[in-house]
N, CA, C and O atoms as a MOPAC input file, in Angstrom:
PM7 MOZYME 1SCF
protein

 N     20.72700 1   -89.33500 1    26.59200 1
 C     22.16600 1   -89.42800 1    26.92000 1
 C     22.36400 1   -89.72700 1    28.45000 1
 O     23.25100 1   -90.48600 1    28.84000 1
 N     21.52000 1   -89.11200 1    29.26600 1
 C     21.67300 1   -89.29900 1    30.67400 1
 C     21.45500 1   -90.81300 1    31.01800 1
 O     22.11400 1   -91.37300 1    31.89400 1
 N     20.53100 1   -91.41500 1    30.30800 1
 C     20.27400 1   -92.84700 1    30.57600 1
 C     21.56100 1   -93.63100 1    30.29100 1
 O     21.90900 1   -94.51600 1    31.07200 1
 N     22.25700 1   -93.34400 1    29.23000 1
 C     23.49100 1   -94.11700 1    28.91800 1
 C     24.53900 1   -93.80600 1    29.91000 1
 O     25.27100 1   -94.70500 1    30.32400 1
 N     24.66100 1   -92.52200 1    30.33600 1
 C     25.67400 1   -92.12600 1    31.31200 1
 C     25.37500 1   -92.80200 1    32.64900 1
 O     26.29900 1   -93.24000 1    33.33500 1
 N     24.08000 1   -92.89500 1    33.03700 1
 C     23.73000 1   -93.61200 1    34.24800 1
 C     24.07800 1   -95.08300 1    34.14800 1
 O     24.41800 1   -95.69300 1    35.16200 1
 N     24.00600 1   -95.68000 1    32.96300 1
 C     24.39800 1   -97.03600 1    32.77500 1
 C     25.88600 1   -97.24700 1    33.16700 1
 O     26.24600 1   -98.21700 1    33.83400 1
 N     26.70100 1   -96.31500 1    32.72800 1
 C     28.13100 1   -96.40900 1    33.04900 1
 C     28.34500 1   -96.30800 1    34.53000 1
 O     29.14600 1   -97.04700 1    35.10500 1
 N     27.60000 1   -95.35400 1    35.18200 1
 C     27.79400 1   -95.25100 1    36.66900 1
 C     27.31400 1   -96.55700 1    37.35100 1
 O     27.94200 1   -97.04600 1    38.29000 1
 N     26.19900 1   -97.09700 1    36.85700 1
 C     25.70000 1   -98.39000 1    37.49400 1
 C     26.67500 1   -99.57600 1    37.25300 1
 O     26.67600 1  -100.54200 1    38.01600 1
 N     27.46900 1   -99.49500 1    36.22900 1
 C     28.48700 1  -100.52600 1    36.03200 1
 C     29.72600 1  -100.33800 1    36.83500 1
 O     30.65700 1  -101.14100 1    36.77100 1
 N     29.74200 1   -99.22500 1    37.62900 1
 C     30.91000 1   -98.93900 1    38.49100 1
 C     31.98300 1   -98.06600 1    37.88700 1
 O     33.06100 1   -97.91200 1    38.46100 1
 N     31.68800 1   -97.47300 1    36.69300 1
 C     32.71400 1   -96.60500 1    36.07300 1
 C     32.80400 1   -95.34700 1    36.96700 1
 O     31.78300 1   -94.70400 1    37.21100 1
 N     33.97700 1   -94.99600 1    37.44300 1
 C     34.11700 1   -93.92200 1    38.38300 1
 C     34.31200 1   -92.57400 1    37.71200 1
 O     34.00200 1   -91.54800 1    38.31800 1
 N     34.81400 1   -92.53800 1    36.48300 1
 C     35.11200 1   -91.24900 1    35.80400 1
 C     34.38900 1   -91.23500 1    34.51100 1
 O     34.75900 1   -91.93600 1    33.57000 1
 N     33.31500 1   -90.41200 1    34.45000 1
 C     32.52700 1   -90.30400 1    33.21900 1
 C     32.62000 1   -88.87400 1    32.72800 1
 O     32.20000 1   -87.95400 1    33.43100 1
 N     33.14900 1   -88.67100 1    31.56300 1
 C     33.28800 1   -87.37300 1    30.97500 1
 C     32.44400 1   -87.28100 1    29.72700 1
 O     32.36300 1   -88.22300 1    28.93900 1
 N     31.82500 1   -86.14600 1    29.56000 1
 C     30.95700 1   -85.89500 1    28.41200 1
 C     31.40900 1   -84.64700 1    27.67700 1
 O     31.53900 1   -83.57800 1    28.27500 1
 N     31.64300 1   -84.78000 1    26.40600 1
 C     32.09700 1   -83.66100 1    25.55900 1
 C     30.94000 1   -83.19500 1    24.67200 1
 O     30.30300 1   -84.00000 1    23.99300 1
 N     30.68100 1   -81.89900 1    24.69000 1
 C     29.62400 1   -81.34800 1    23.80500 1
 C     30.31700 1   -80.56400 1    22.71100 1
 O     30.77700 1   -79.44700 1    22.95200 1
 N     30.40700 1   -81.15900 1    21.43700 1
 C     31.15200 1   -80.56700 1    20.43400 1
 C     30.57800 1   -79.20900 1    19.90400 1
 O     31.31900 1   -78.34800 1    19.42900 1
 N     29.25400 1   -79.06300 1    20.00600 1
 C     28.63800 1   -77.80600 1    19.55200 1
 C     28.96700 1   -76.69300 1    20.49400 1
 O     29.36300 1   -75.61400 1    20.05100 1
 N     28.82000 1   -76.90800 1    21.77900 1
 C     29.09800 1   -75.83800 1    22.78200 1
 C     30.52500 1   -75.71900 1    23.13000 1
 O     30.96700 1   -74.75100 1    23.74900 1
 N     31.29400 1   -76.78300 1    22.69900 1
 C     32.73100 1   -76.77000 1    23.00500 1
 C     32.95900 1   -76.75500 1    24.55400 1
 O     33.73800 1   -75.97500 1    25.10100 1
 N     32.20600 1   -77.69400 1    25.20800 1
 C     32.25700 1   -77.79500 1    26.65400 1
 C     32.50900 1   -79.20400 1    27.07700 1
 O     32.00200 1   -80.12500 1    26.43700 1
 N     33.25100 1   -79.42000 1    28.10000 1
 C     33.39500 1   -80.74800 1    28.68800 1
 C     32.80800 1   -80.73500 1    30.12500 1
 O     32.89900 1   -79.76200 1    30.87300 1
 N     32.21400 1   -81.87300 1    30.43600 1
 C     31.57100 1   -82.02800 1    31.79500 1
 C     31.87000 1   -83.35100 1    32.36000 1
 O     32.00500 1   -84.35700 1    31.66300 1
 N     31.97000 1   -83.32500 1    33.64100 1
 C     32.04400 1   -84.58900 1    34.41800 1
 C     30.61200 1   -84.99600 1    34.74800 1
 O     29.77300 1   -84.13200 1    35.00400 1
 N     30.32000 1   -86.28500 1    34.74700 1
 C     28.99100 1   -86.70900 1    35.12300 1
 C     29.14400 1   -87.63800 1    36.28600 1
 O     29.94400 1   -88.57300 1    36.26700 1
 N     28.33700 1   -87.35500 1    37.33600 1
 C     28.29800 1   -88.10800 1    38.54800 1
 C     26.78400 1   -88.43100 1    38.86900 1
 O     25.88600 1   -87.97700 1    38.16000 1
 N     26.55200 1   -89.18800 1    39.90500 1
 C     25.17700 1   -89.47500 1    40.31000 1
 C     24.38200 1   -88.18900 1    40.63700 1
 O     23.15400 1   -88.15000 1    40.56900 1
 N     25.18700 1   -87.09300 1    41.01300 1
 C     24.56100 1   -85.85700 1    41.29100 1
 C     24.21900 1   -85.01200 1    39.99900 1
 O     23.51100 1   -84.00800 1    40.07000 1
 N     24.73600 1   -85.45400 1    38.86800 1
 C     24.47800 1   -84.73000 1    37.59200 1
 C     25.75600 1   -84.25800 1    36.97300 1
 O     26.82900 1   -84.79600 1    37.24600 1
 N     25.64400 1   -83.22400 1    36.11500 1
 C     26.77400 1   -82.67500 1    35.42500 1
 C     27.53900 1   -81.60700 1    36.16700 1
 O     26.95500 1   -80.80600 1    36.89600 1
 N     28.85700 1   -81.59400 1    35.98200 1
 C     29.70400 1   -80.53400 1    36.52200 1
 C     30.58300 1   -80.04500 1    35.35900 1
 O     31.29700 1   -80.81800 1    34.72000 1
 N     30.50100 1   -78.77000 1    35.12000 1
 C     31.31600 1   -78.16000 1    34.02700 1
 C     32.81500 1   -78.32100 1    34.37700 1
 O     33.19600 1   -78.07900 1    35.52200 1
 N     33.65600 1   -78.71700 1    33.43100 1
 C     35.08300 1   -78.83500 1    33.59900 1
 C     35.69200 1   -77.49600 1    33.40500 1
 O     35.48700 1   -76.87800 1    32.36100 1
 N     36.45300 1   -77.00100 1    34.38700 1
 C     37.09100 1   -75.69000 1    34.31800 1
 C     38.55100 1   -75.80900 1    34.00800 1
 O     39.13100 1   -74.86100 1    33.48000 1
 N     39.18400 1   -76.92700 1    34.30700 1
 C     40.63300 1   -77.07600 1    34.10500 1
 C     40.91500 1   -77.47300 1    32.62100 1
 O     40.02100 1   -77.89900 1    31.88900 1
 N     42.18200 1   -77.31400 1    32.23000 1
 C     42.60000 1   -77.57900 1    30.91900 1
 C     42.73100 1   -79.09900 1    30.61400 1
 O     42.53400 1   -79.55100 1    29.48600 1
 N     43.06600 1   -79.83900 1    31.65800 1
 C     43.26800 1   -81.28800 1    31.39700 1
 C     42.31900 1   -82.07500 1    32.34700 1
 O     42.15700 1   -81.71600 1    33.51400 1
 N     41.72500 1   -83.10900 1    31.83800 1
 C     41.04700 1   -84.09300 1    32.62800 1
 C     42.03000 1   -85.18500 1    32.96900 1
 O     42.71500 1   -85.72800 1    32.10200 1
 N     42.08700 1   -85.50100 1    34.25900 1
 C     43.04300 1   -86.50900 1    34.73600 1
 C     42.37000 1   -87.48900 1    35.67100 1
 O     41.29100 1   -87.21100 1    36.19400 1
 N     42.98800 1   -88.62000 1    35.88400 1
 C     42.55400 1   -89.56300 1    36.88000 1
 C     43.73700 1   -89.80400 1    37.78800 1
 O     44.77400 1   -90.32100 1    37.37300 1
 N     43.55400 1   -89.41300 1    39.05000 1
 C     44.68400 1   -89.43200 1    39.98300 1
 C     45.19600 1   -90.91200 1    40.09100 1
 O     44.44500 1   -91.88600 1    40.03300 1
 N     46.48200 1   -90.97100 1    40.24600 1
 C     47.14300 1   -92.27800 1    40.35500 1
 C     47.33600 1   -93.06500 1    39.10300 1
 O     47.77800 1   -94.21300 1    39.12000 1
 N     46.98300 1   -92.40300 1    37.97400 1
 C     47.08500 1   -93.10000 1    36.67800 1
 C     47.79100 1   -92.07700 1    35.70000 1
 O     47.87600 1   -90.87500 1    35.95300 1
 N     48.26100 1   -92.64100 1    34.62200 1
 C     48.89900 1   -91.68700 1    33.58500 1
 C     47.81100 1   -91.02300 1    32.64500 1
 O     48.15100 1   -90.31100 1    31.70100 1
 N     46.56700 1   -91.27200 1    32.92700 1
 C     45.51800 1   -90.85400 1    32.03500 1
 C     45.34400 1   -89.33600 1    32.20000 1
 O     45.10400 1   -88.81300 1    33.28800 1
 N     45.48800 1   -88.64100 1    30.99800 1
 C     45.38300 1   -87.17900 1    30.98300 1
 C     44.82000 1   -86.84600 1    29.55400 1
 O     45.36000 1   -87.27700 1    28.53400 1
 N     43.68500 1   -86.04000 1    29.54600 1
 C     43.03900 1   -85.65100 1    28.27400 1
 C     43.00000 1   -84.11900 1    28.32600 1
 O     42.44900 1   -83.51700 1    29.24800 1
 N     43.60700 1   -83.51500 1    27.29500 1
 C     43.59700 1   -82.05800 1    27.12300 1
 C     42.27500 1   -81.67700 1    26.42600 1
 O     42.04200 1   -82.07200 1    25.28400 1
 N     41.42500 1   -80.92100 1    27.10500 1
 C     40.11400 1   -80.61900 1    26.58400 1
 C     40.22600 1   -79.82100 1    25.25700 1
 O     39.51100 1   -80.12900 1    24.30300 1
 N     41.09100 1   -78.82700 1    25.18600 1
 C     41.27400 1   -78.01000 1    23.94100 1
 C     41.74000 1   -78.86300 1    22.81400 1
 O     41.36500 1   -78.63700 1    21.66300 1
 N     42.58500 1   -79.88300 1    23.12900 1
 C     43.04400 1   -80.75200 1    22.04000 1
 C     41.91200 1   -81.62000 1    21.46300 1
 O     41.86900 1   -81.87400 1    20.25900 1
 N     41.02900 1   -82.05500 1    22.30900 1
 C     39.89500 1   -82.85400 1    21.85500 1
 C     39.11800 1   -82.04000 1    20.83000 1
 O     38.79400 1   -82.54600 1    19.75600 1
 N     38.80700 1   -80.74800 1    21.15800 1
 C     38.01700 1   -79.94000 1    20.33400 1
 C     38.76400 1   -79.50400 1    19.02800 1
 O     38.15000 1   -79.24700 1    17.99300 1
 N     40.10600 1   -79.43900 1    19.13700 1
 C     40.89300 1   -79.05000 1    17.96900 1
 C     40.90200 1   -80.11800 1    16.96900 1
 O     40.95900 1   -79.83500 1    15.77200 1
 N     40.84800 1   -81.33900 1    17.38500 1
 C     40.81100 1   -82.49100 1    16.44000 1
 C     39.48300 1   -82.44700 1    15.74000 1
 O     39.44900 1   -82.76300 1    14.55100 1
 N     38.36500 1   -82.07700 1    16.37500 1
 C     37.11200 1   -81.93300 1    15.69900 1
 C     37.12900 1   -80.89300 1    14.63300 1
 O     36.48900 1   -81.06400 1    13.59500 1
 N     37.86000 1   -79.78700 1    14.85600 1
 C     38.00200 1   -78.76900 1    13.84600 1
 C     38.62700 1   -79.24500 1    12.56000 1
 O     38.31400 1   -78.78500 1    11.46200 1
 N     39.54000 1   -80.20400 1    12.75000 1
 C     40.31900 1   -80.70900 1    11.57600 1
 C     39.53100 1   -81.78800 1    10.77800 1
 O     39.91400 1   -82.15300 1     9.66700 1
 N     38.46500 1   -82.26300 1    11.35300 1
 C     37.64900 1   -83.31900 1    10.68300 1
 C     36.81800 1   -82.76000 1     9.55300 1
 O     36.08800 1   -83.50200 1     8.89800 1

């Protein structure tokens, strides 16, 4: 997975988020590695993009 995430970074993607459905964790991925997401929403400053972490996992529960 890290190889694929590194591909995104190499392409210039600035915001890479990784969701672990088994552990119910969300992480940011940067050139420095993974960082656990502590806030309820992932956002990108200056855009309307907002992802509620709990909502992502609740959808998985319904599947």
